[in-house]
PDB file as gemmi writes it, atoms N, CA and C in Angstrom:
CRYST1    1.000    1.000    1.000  90.00  90.00  90.00 P 1                      
ATOM      1  N   MET A   1      16.923  -3.508 -29.420  1.00  0.00           N  
ATOM      2  CA  MET A   1      15.623  -2.837 -30.164  1.00  0.00           C  
ATOM      3  C   MET A   1      14.711  -2.138 -29.801  1.00  0.00           C  
ATOM      4  N   PRO A   2      14.760  -1.200 -30.097  1.00  0.00           N  
ATOM      5  CA  PRO A   2      14.031   0.371 -29.771  1.00  0.00           C  
ATOM      6  C   PRO A   2      12.649  -0.069 -29.384  1.00  0.00           C  
ATOM      7  N   SER A   3      12.104   0.670 -28.462  1.00  0.00           N  
ATOM      8  CA  SER A   3      10.872   0.559 -27.882  1.00  0.00           C  
ATOM      9  C   SER A   3       9.559   1.406 -28.657  1.00  0.00           C  
ATOM     10  N   ASN A   4       8.587   0.690 -28.604  1.00  0.00           N  
ATOM     11  CA  ASN A   4       7.815   1.651 -29.436  1.00  0.00           C  
ATOM     12  C   ASN A   4       6.712   2.058 -28.977  1.00  0.00           C  
ATOM     13  N   GLY A   5       6.701   2.094 -27.411  1.00  0.00           N  
ATOM     14  CA  GLY A   5       6.234   2.548 -26.651  1.00  0.00           C  
ATOM     15  C   GLY A   5       4.405   2.140 -25.979  1.00  0.00           C  
ATOM     16  N   ASN A   6       4.546   0.708 -26.441  1.00  0.00           N  
ATOM     17  CA  ASN A   6       3.363  -0.267 -26.150  1.00  0.00           C  
ATOM     18  C   ASN A   6       3.959  -1.503 -25.324  1.00  0.00           C  
ATOM     19  N   ASP A   7       5.157  -1.377 -24.540  1.00  0.00           N  
ATOM     20  CA  ASP A   7       5.643  -2.001 -23.922  1.00  0.00           C  
ATOM     21  C   ASP A   7       4.936  -2.474 -22.405  1.00  0.00           C  
ATOM     22  N   GLY A   8       4.308  -1.396 -22.002  1.00  0.00           N  
ATOM     23  CA  GLY A   8       3.636  -1.229 -20.857  1.00  0.00           C  
ATOM     24  C   GLY A   8       4.310  -0.817 -19.692  1.00  0.00           C  
ATOM     25  N   ALA A   9       5.447  -0.710 -19.789  1.00  0.00           N  
ATOM     26  CA  ALA A   9       6.363  -0.031 -18.926  1.00  0.00           C  
ATOM     27  C   ALA A   9       6.125   1.000 -18.438  1.00  0.00           C  
ATOM     28  N   ASN A  10       5.314   2.311 -19.395  1.00  0.00           N  
ATOM     29  CA  ASN A  10       5.009   3.725 -18.493  1.00  0.00           C  
ATOM     30  C   ASN A  10       3.521   3.417 -17.963  1.00  0.00           C  
ATOM     31  N   SER A  11       3.225   2.170 -18.204  1.00  0.00           N  
ATOM     32  CA  SER A  11       1.544   2.008 -17.251  1.00  0.00           C  
ATOM     33  C   SER A  11       2.098   1.393 -16.103  1.00  0.00           C  
ATOM     34  N   LEU A  12       3.135   0.741 -15.607  1.00  0.00           N  
ATOM     35  CA  LEU A  12       3.369   0.458 -14.450  1.00  0.00           C  
ATOM     36  C   LEU A  12       4.092   1.383 -13.468  1.00  0.00           C  
ATOM     37  N   LYS A  13       4.760   2.257 -14.192  1.00  0.00           N  
ATOM     38  CA  LYS A  13       4.970   3.637 -13.187  1.00  0.00           C  
ATOM     39  C   LYS A  13       4.348   3.735 -12.219  1.00  0.00           C  
ATOM     40  N   GLY A  14       4.817   4.171 -10.944  1.00  0.00           N  
ATOM     41  CA  GLY A  14       4.193   3.987  -9.760  1.00  0.00           C  
ATOM     42  C   GLY A  14       3.265   3.010  -9.192  1.00  0.00           C  
ATOM     43  N   MET A  15       3.661   1.785  -9.741  1.00  0.00           N  
ATOM     44  CA  MET A  15       2.484   0.948  -9.213  1.00  0.00           C  
ATOM     45  C   MET A  15       3.449  -0.162  -8.533  1.00  0.00           C  
ATOM     46  N   ILE A  16       2.899  -0.197  -7.290  1.00  0.00           N  
ATOM     47  CA  ILE A  16       3.321  -1.613  -6.387  1.00  0.00           C  
ATOM     48  C   ILE A  16       2.587  -2.368  -5.725  1.00  0.00           C  
ATOM     49  N   THR A  17       3.315  -3.215  -5.449  1.00  0.00           N  
ATOM     50  CA  THR A  17       2.696  -4.961  -4.998  1.00  0.00           C  
ATOM     51  C   THR A  17       2.109  -4.858  -3.762  1.00  0.00           C  
ATOM     52  N   VAL A  18       1.717  -5.889  -3.252  1.00  0.00           N  
ATOM     53  CA  VAL A  18       0.836  -6.356  -1.902  1.00  0.00           C  
ATOM     54  C   VAL A  18       1.929  -6.318  -1.172  1.00  0.00           C  
ATOM     55  N   SER A  19       2.871  -6.632  -1.059  1.00  0.00           N  
ATOM     56  CA  SER A  19       3.782  -6.618   0.200  1.00  0.00           C  
ATOM     57  C   SER A  19       4.314  -5.130   0.365  1.00  0.00           C  
ATOM     58  N   GLN A  20       4.794  -4.399  -0.640  1.00  0.00           N  
ATOM     59  CA  GLN A  20       5.200  -2.760  -0.727  1.00  0.00           C  
ATOM     60  C   GLN A  20       4.350  -2.338   0.457  1.00  0.00           C  
ATOM     61  N   VAL A  21       3.237  -2.446   0.089  1.00  0.00           N  
ATOM     62  CA  VAL A  21       1.748  -1.699   0.392  1.00  0.00           C  
ATOM     63  C   VAL A  21       1.922  -1.848   1.862  1.00  0.00           C  
ATOM     64  N   ALA A  22       1.726  -3.477   1.810  1.00  0.00           N  
ATOM     65  CA  ALA A  22       2.031  -3.678   3.191  1.00  0.00           C  
ATOM     66  C   ALA A  22       3.147  -3.322   4.300  1.00  0.00           C  
ATOM     67  N   ARG A  23       4.290  -2.892   3.418  1.00  0.00           N  
ATOM     68  CA  ARG A  23       5.213  -2.397   4.886  1.00  0.00           C  
ATOM     69  C   ARG A  23       4.977  -0.744   5.183  1.00  0.00           C  
ATOM     70  N   ILE A  24       4.584  -0.293   3.393  1.00  0.00           N  
ATOM     71  CA  ILE A  24       4.089   1.278   3.727  1.00  0.00           C  
ATOM     72  C   ILE A  24       3.224   1.267   4.534  1.00  0.00           C  
ATOM     73  N   LEU A  25       1.805   0.930   4.782  1.00  0.00           N  
ATOM     74  CA  LEU A  25       0.732   1.080   5.643  1.00  0.00           C  
ATOM     75  C   LEU A  25       1.256   0.192   6.691  1.00  0.00           C  
ATOM     76  N   GLY A  26       2.080  -0.668   7.186  1.00  0.00           N  
ATOM     77  CA  GLY A  26       2.474  -1.252   8.529  1.00  0.00           C  
ATOM     78  C   GLY A  26       1.134  -2.583   8.914  1.00  0.00           C  
ATOM     79  N   VAL A  27       0.434  -2.836   7.867  1.00  0.00           N  
ATOM     80  CA  VAL A  27      -0.446  -3.789   7.988  1.00  0.00           C  
ATOM     81  C   VAL A  27       0.194  -5.494   7.401  1.00  0.00           C  
ATOM     82  N   HIS A  28      -0.357  -6.228   7.887  1.00  0.00           N  
ATOM     83  CA  HIS A  28      -0.198  -7.905   7.127  1.00  0.00           C  
ATOM     84  C   HIS A  28      -0.842  -7.527   5.582  1.00  0.00           C  
ATOM     85  N   PRO A  29       0.126  -8.544   4.638  1.00  0.00           N  
ATOM     86  CA  PRO A  29      -0.307  -8.464   3.370  1.00  0.00           C  
ATOM     87  C   PRO A  29      -1.684  -8.910   3.195  1.00  0.00           C  
ATOM     88  N   ASN A  30      -2.034 -10.070   4.129  1.00  0.00           N  
ATOM     89  CA  ASN A  30      -3.287 -10.326   3.934  1.00  0.00           C  
ATOM     90  C   ASN A  30      -4.396  -8.942   4.150  1.00  0.00           C  
ATOM     91  N   THR A  31      -4.510  -8.211   4.773  1.00  0.00           N  
ATOM     92  CA  THR A  31      -5.088  -7.071   5.432  1.00  0.00           C  
ATOM     93  C   THR A  31      -5.414  -6.452   3.899  1.00  0.00           C  
ATOM     94  N   VAL A  32      -4.121  -5.935   3.403  1.00  0.00           N  
ATOM     95  CA  VAL A  32      -4.406  -5.004   1.996  1.00  0.00           C  
ATOM     96  C   VAL A  32      -4.964  -6.074   0.880  1.00  0.00           C  
ATOM     97  N   ARG A  33      -4.997  -6.960   0.858  1.00  0.00           N  
ATOM     98  CA  ARG A  33      -5.889  -7.897  -0.069  1.00  0.00           C  
ATOM     99  C   ARG A  33      -7.464  -7.801   0.707  1.00  0.00           C  
ATOM    100  N   ASN A  34      -7.246  -7.772   1.483  1.00  0.00           N  
ATOM    101  CA  ASN A  34      -8.947  -7.702   2.335  1.00  0.00           C  
ATOM    102  C   ASN A  34      -9.617  -6.377   1.809  1.00  0.00           C  
ATOM    103  N   TRP A  35      -8.596  -5.477   2.104  1.00  0.00           N  
ATOM    104  CA  TRP A  35      -8.826  -4.108   1.634  1.00  0.00           C  
ATOM    105  C   TRP A  35      -9.145  -4.156   0.507  1.00  0.00           C  
ATOM    106  N   SER A  36      -8.385  -4.736  -0.463  1.00  0.00           N  
ATOM    107  CA  SER A  36      -9.166  -4.797  -2.345  1.00  0.00           C  
ATOM    108  C   SER A  36      -9.906  -4.999  -2.244  1.00  0.00           C  
ATOM    109  N   ASP A  37     -10.154  -6.319  -1.778  1.00  0.00           N  
ATOM    110  CA  ASP A  37     -11.821  -6.826  -2.072  1.00  0.00           C  
ATOM    111  C   ASP A  37     -12.985  -6.285  -1.583  1.00  0.00           C  
ATOM    112  N   ARG A  38     -12.602  -5.339  -0.842  1.00  0.00           N  
ATOM    113  CA  ARG A  38     -13.769  -4.581   0.126  1.00  0.00           C  
ATOM    114  C   ARG A  38     -13.908  -3.360  -0.843  1.00  0.00           C  
ATOM    115  N   GLY A  39     -13.233  -2.822  -1.747  1.00  0.00           N  
ATOM    116  CA  GLY A  39     -13.118  -1.498  -2.116  1.00  0.00           C  
ATOM    117  C   GLY A  39     -12.735  -0.560  -1.482  1.00  0.00           C  
ATOM    118  N   ILE A  40     -11.401  -0.618  -0.193  1.00  0.00           N  
ATOM    119  CA  ILE A  40     -11.220   0.271   0.226  1.00  0.00           C  
ATOM    120  C   ILE A  40     -10.003   1.001  -0.053  1.00  0.00           C  
ATOM    121  N   LEU A  41      -9.299  -0.323  -0.838  1.00  0.00           N  
ATOM    122  CA  LEU A  41      -8.143   0.257  -1.774  1.00  0.00           C  
ATOM    123  C   LEU A  41      -8.334  -0.194  -3.089  1.00  0.00           C  
ATOM    124  N   LYS A  42      -7.554   0.505  -3.878  1.00  0.00           N  
ATOM    125  CA  LYS A  42      -8.545   0.723  -5.632  1.00  0.00           C  
ATOM    126  C   LYS A  42      -7.133  -0.646  -5.893  1.00  0.00           C  
ATOM    127  N   THR A  43      -7.596  -1.600  -6.932  1.00  0.00           N  
ATOM    128  CA  THR A  43      -6.433  -2.291  -7.421  1.00  0.00           C  
ATOM    129  C   THR A  43      -6.775  -2.358  -8.414  1.00  0.00           C  
ATOM    130  N   TYR A  44      -5.221  -2.761  -9.144  1.00  0.00           N  
ATOM    131  CA  TYR A  44      -5.451  -2.943 -10.869  1.00  0.00           C  
ATOM    132  C   TYR A  44      -4.816  -4.379 -10.669  1.00  0.00           C  
ATOM    133  N   ARG A  45      -5.698  -5.215 -11.993  1.00  0.00           N  
ATOM    134  CA  ARG A  45      -5.207  -6.681 -11.898  1.00  0.00           C  
ATOM    135  C   ARG A  45      -4.509  -6.415 -13.176  1.00  0.00           C  
ATOM    136  N   LEU A  46      -3.031  -7.461 -13.098  1.00  0.00           N  
ATOM    137  CA  LEU A  46      -1.885  -7.572 -14.095  1.00  0.00           C  
ATOM    138  C   LEU A  46      -1.988  -9.158 -14.292  1.00  0.00           C  
ATOM    139  N   GLY A  47      -1.834  -9.313 -15.447  1.00  0.00           N  
ATOM    140  CA  GLY A  47      -1.421 -10.373 -16.320  1.00  0.00           C  
ATOM    141  C   GLY A  47      -2.341 -11.419 -16.223  1.00  0.00           C  
ATOM    142  N   HIS A  48      -2.218 -12.522 -16.384  1.00  0.00           N  
ATOM    143  CA  HIS A  48      -3.032 -14.196 -16.773  1.00  0.00           C  
ATOM    144  C   HIS A  48      -3.301 -14.626 -15.327  1.00  0.00           C  
ATOM    145  N   ARG A  49      -2.192 -14.040 -14.068  1.00  0.00           N  
ATOM    146  CA  ARG A  49      -2.482 -14.790 -12.682  1.00  0.00           C  
ATOM    147  C   ARG A  49      -3.511 -13.822 -11.719  1.00  0.00           C  
ATOM    148  N   ARG A  50      -3.786 -11.957 -12.716  1.00  0.00           N  
ATOM    149  CA  ARG A  50      -4.197 -11.135 -11.895  1.00  0.00           C  
ATOM    150  C   ARG A  50      -3.709 -10.887 -10.932  1.00  0.00           C  
ATOM    151  N   ASP A  51      -2.570 -10.789 -10.989  1.00  0.00           N  
ATOM    152  CA  ASP A  51      -1.715 -10.025  -9.868  1.00  0.00           C  
ATOM    153  C   ASP A  51      -1.966  -9.172  -9.556  1.00  0.00           C  
ATOM    154  N   ARG A  52      -2.077  -8.421  -8.129  1.00  0.00           N  
ATOM    155  CA  ARG A  52      -2.651  -7.271  -7.767  1.00  0.00           C  
ATOM    156  C   ARG A  52      -1.380  -6.053  -7.503  1.00  0.00           C  
ATOM    157  N   ARG A  53      -1.868  -4.729  -7.924  1.00  0.00           N  
ATOM    158  CA  ARG A  53      -0.843  -3.943  -8.192  1.00  0.00           C  
ATOM    159  C   ARG A  53      -1.751  -2.812  -7.491  1.00  0.00           C  
ATOM    160  N   PHE A  54      -0.991  -1.620  -7.364  1.00  0.00           N  
ATOM    161  CA  PHE A  54      -1.641  -0.215  -6.265  1.00  0.00           C  
ATOM    162  C   PHE A  54      -0.966   0.734  -7.097  1.00  0.00           C  
ATOM    163  N   ASN A  55      -1.685   1.726  -6.943  1.00  0.00           N  
ATOM    164  CA  ASN A  55      -0.787   3.120  -7.109  1.00  0.00           C  
ATOM    165  C   ASN A  55      -0.524   3.608  -6.199  1.00  0.00           C  
ATOM    166  N   LEU A  56       0.580   4.026  -5.974  1.00  0.00           N  
ATOM    167  CA  LEU A  56       1.383   4.914  -5.084  1.00  0.00           C  
ATOM    168  C   LEU A  56       0.574   5.912  -4.442  1.00  0.00           C  
ATOM    169  N   GLU A  57       0.039   6.388  -5.047  1.00  0.00           N  
ATOM    170  CA  GLU A  57      -0.907   7.885  -4.938  1.00  0.00           C  
ATOM    171  C   GLU A  57      -1.567   6.999  -4.111  1.00  0.00           C  
ATOM    172  N   ASP A  58      -2.693   6.578  -4.373  1.00  0.00           N  
ATOM    173  CA  ASP A  58      -3.830   5.911  -4.062  1.00  0.00           C  
ATOM    174  C   ASP A  58      -3.206   5.724  -2.509  1.00  0.00           C  
ATOM    175  N   VAL A  59      -2.027   4.619  -2.238  1.00  0.00           N  
ATOM    176  CA  VAL A  59      -1.599   4.070  -0.924  1.00  0.00           C  
ATOM    177  C   VAL A  59      -1.425   5.648  -0.411  1.00  0.00           C  
ATOM    178  N   ASN A  60      -0.606   6.109  -0.605  1.00  0.00           N  
ATOM    179  CA  ASN A  60      -0.635   7.297   0.041  1.00  0.00           C  
ATOM    180  C   ASN A  60      -1.476   8.282   0.863  1.00  0.00           C  
ATOM    181  N   GLN A  61      -2.926   8.364   0.097  1.00  0.00           N  
ATOM    182  CA  GLN A  61      -3.836   9.130  -0.127  1.00  0.00           C  
ATOM    183  C   GLN A  61      -4.645   8.422   1.372  1.00  0.00           C  
ATOM    184  N   LEU A  62      -4.688   6.931   1.383  1.00  0.00           N  
ATOM    185  CA  LEU A  62      -5.370   6.348   2.227  1.00  0.00           C  
ATOM    186  C   LEU A  62      -4.468   6.167   4.013  1.00  0.00           C  
ATOM    187  N   LEU A  63      -2.822   6.325   3.218  1.00  0.00           N  
ATOM    188  CA  LEU A  63      -2.705   7.042   4.432  1.00  0.00           C  
ATOM    189  C   LEU A  63      -2.657   7.934   5.453  1.00  0.00           C  
ATOM    190  N   THR A  64      -2.594   9.059   4.374  1.00  0.00           N  
ATOM    191  CA  THR A  64      -3.192  10.261   4.914  1.00  0.00           C  
ATOM    192  C   THR A  64      -4.470  10.469   5.750  1.00  0.00           C  
ATOM    193  N   ILE A  65      -5.612   9.620   5.208  1.00  0.00           N  
ATOM    194  CA  ILE A  65      -6.776   9.805   5.628  1.00  0.00           C  
ATOM    195  C   ILE A  65      -6.572   8.635   7.231  1.00  0.00           C  
ATOM    196  N   GLU A  66      -6.036   7.497   7.056  1.00  0.00           N  
ATOM    197  CA  GLU A  66      -5.614   7.285   8.251  1.00  0.00           C  
ATOM    198  C   GLU A  66      -5.132   7.930   9.269  1.00  0.00           C  
ATOM    199  N   GLN A  67      -4.244   8.256   9.003  1.00  0.00           N  
ATOM    200  CA  GLN A  67      -3.818   9.473  10.264  1.00  0.00           C  
ATOM    201  C   GLN A  67      -4.180  10.740  10.536  1.00  0.00           C  
ATOM    202  N   ALA A  68      -5.442  10.957   9.666  1.00  0.00           N  
ATOM    203  CA  ALA A  68      -5.683  12.170  10.152  1.00  0.00           C  
ATOM    204  C   ALA A  68      -7.131  11.397  11.395  1.00  0.00           C  
ATOM    205  N   TYR A  69      -7.459  10.558  10.838  1.00  0.00           N  
ATOM    206  CA  TYR A  69      -8.249   9.969  12.255  1.00  0.00           C  
ATOM    207  C   TYR A  69      -7.637   9.126  13.408  1.00  0.00           C  
ATOM    208  N   VAL A  70      -6.801   8.732  13.668  1.00  0.00           N  
ATOM    209  CA  VAL A  70      -6.057   8.702  14.506  1.00  0.00           C  
ATOM    210  C   VAL A  70      -5.985   9.446  15.427  1.00  0.00           C  
ATOM    211  N   PRO A  71      -6.605   9.192  16.778  1.00  0.00           N  
ATOM    212  CA  PRO A  71      -6.461  10.341  17.723  1.00  0.00           C  
ATOM    213  C   PRO A  71      -4.876  10.834  18.304  1.00  0.00           C  
ATOM    214  N   GLU A  72      -4.350  11.946  18.993  1.00  0.00           N  
ATOM    215  CA  GLU A  72      -3.179  11.964  19.345  1.00  0.00           C  
ATOM    216  C   GLU A  72      -2.586  10.986  20.165  1.00  0.00           C  
ATOM    217  N   PRO A  73      -3.348  11.008  21.223  1.00  0.00           N  
ATOM    218  CA  PRO A  73      -2.961   9.712  22.510  1.00  0.00           C  
ATOM    219  C   PRO A  73      -2.373   8.614  21.664  1.00  0.00           C  
ATOM    220  N   ALA A  74      -3.374   8.160  20.777  1.00  0.00           N  
ATOM    221  CA  ALA A  74      -3.161   6.423  19.742  1.00  0.00           C  
ATOM    222  C   ALA A  74      -1.958   6.875  19.609  1.00  0.00           C  
ATOM    223  N   ARG A  75      -1.407   8.030  18.674  1.00  0.00           N  
ATOM    224  CA  ARG A  75      -0.373   7.970  17.901  1.00  0.00           C  
ATOM    225  C   ARG A  75       0.630   7.574  18.841  1.00  0.00           C  
ATOM    226  N   GLU A  76       0.623   8.517  19.719  1.00  0.00           N  
ATOM    227  CA  GLU A  76       1.625   8.405  21.509  1.00  0.00           C  
ATOM    228  C   GLU A  76       2.067   6.953  21.767  1.00  0.00           C  
ATOM    229  N   GLN A  77       0.923   6.248  21.771  1.00  0.00           N  
ATOM    230  CA  GLN A  77       0.702   5.072  22.604  1.00  0.00           C  
ATOM    231  C   GLN A  77       1.455   4.185  21.437  1.00  0.00           C  
ATOM    232  N   GLU A  78       1.097   4.336  20.173  1.00  0.00           N  
ATOM    233  CA  GLU A  78       1.788   3.750  18.918  1.00  0.00           C  
ATOM    234  C   GLU A  78       3.663   3.695  18.794  1.00  0.00           C  
ATOM    235  N   GLN A  79       3.595   5.113  18.832  1.00  0.00           N  
ATOM    236  CA  GLN A  79       4.840   5.250  18.816  1.00  0.00           C  
ATOM    237  C   GLN A  79       5.878   4.785  19.656  1.00  0.00           C  
ATOM    238  N   LEU A  80       5.171   4.837  21.237  1.00  0.00           N  
ATOM    239  CA  LEU A  80       6.172   3.836  21.978  1.00  0.00           C  
ATOM    240  C   LEU A  80       5.933   2.418  22.160  1.00  0.00           C  
ATOM    241  N   LEU A  81       5.153   2.215  21.462  1.00  0.00           N  
ATOM    242  CA  LEU A  81       4.979   0.421  21.440  1.00  0.00           C  
ATOM    243  C   LEU A  81       5.856   0.188  20.084  1.00  0.00           C  
ATOM    244  N   LYS A  82       6.047   0.975  19.216  1.00  0.00           N  
ATOM    245  CA  LYS A  82       6.809   0.929  18.288  1.00  0.00           C  
ATOM    246  C   LYS A  82       8.489   0.617  18.868  1.00  0.00           C  
ATOM    247  N   ARG A  83       8.845   2.130  20.019  1.00  0.00           N  
ATOM    248  CA  ARG A  83      10.097   1.853  20.003  1.00  0.00           C  
ATOM    249  C   ARG A  83      10.351   0.404  20.962  1.00  0.00           C  
ATOM    250  N   SER A  84       9.144   0.094  21.908  1.00  0.00           N  
ATOM    251  CA  SER A  84       9.722  -0.805  22.691  1.00  0.00           C  
ATOM    252  C   SER A  84       9.766  -2.269  21.557  1.00  0.00           C  
ATOM    253  N   ARG A  85       9.321  -2.398  20.844  1.00  0.00           N  
ATOM    254  CA  ARG A  85       9.360  -3.670  19.984  1.00  0.00           C  
ATOM    255  C   ARG A  85      11.035  -3.196  19.362  1.00  0.00           C  
ATOM    256  N   ILE A  86      11.551  -2.088  19.647  1.00  0.00           N  
ATOM    257  CA  ILE A  86      13.023  -2.335  18.696  1.00  0.00           C  
ATOM    258  C   ILE A  86      13.532  -2.204  19.640  1.00  0.00           C  
ATOM    259  N   LEU A  87      13.837  -1.820  20.934  1.00  0.00           N  
ATOM    260  CA  LEU A  87      14.699  -1.625  21.639  1.00  0.00           C  
ATOM    261  C   LEU A  87      14.433  -3.215  22.448  1.00  0.00           C  
ATOM    262  N   GLY A  88      13.531  -3.689  22.274  1.00  0.00           N  
ATOM    263  CA  GLY A  88      12.851  -5.267  23.231  1.00  0.00           C  
ATOM    264  C   GLY A  88      13.734  -6.164  23.042  1.00  0.00           C  
TER     265      GLY A  88                                                      
END                                                                             
């Protein structure tokens, strides 16, 4: 059956789940939910369960802002910590 363009598929393009956002930002899913509740990250609610979805562009913007405010020595320490977790 051909689509009439009202199936909602286009409106979900670029939308990601709580778990996907958490992986991208390197935080726990509950942190993403908390940021959503506090208005730090814009949320779109879908369906009768009101599942959260996030625009990938919004997440990337938050990631860019977050990286801009992390001092360089802290970034180096973070990278060393990540490496030690991988190797350890």
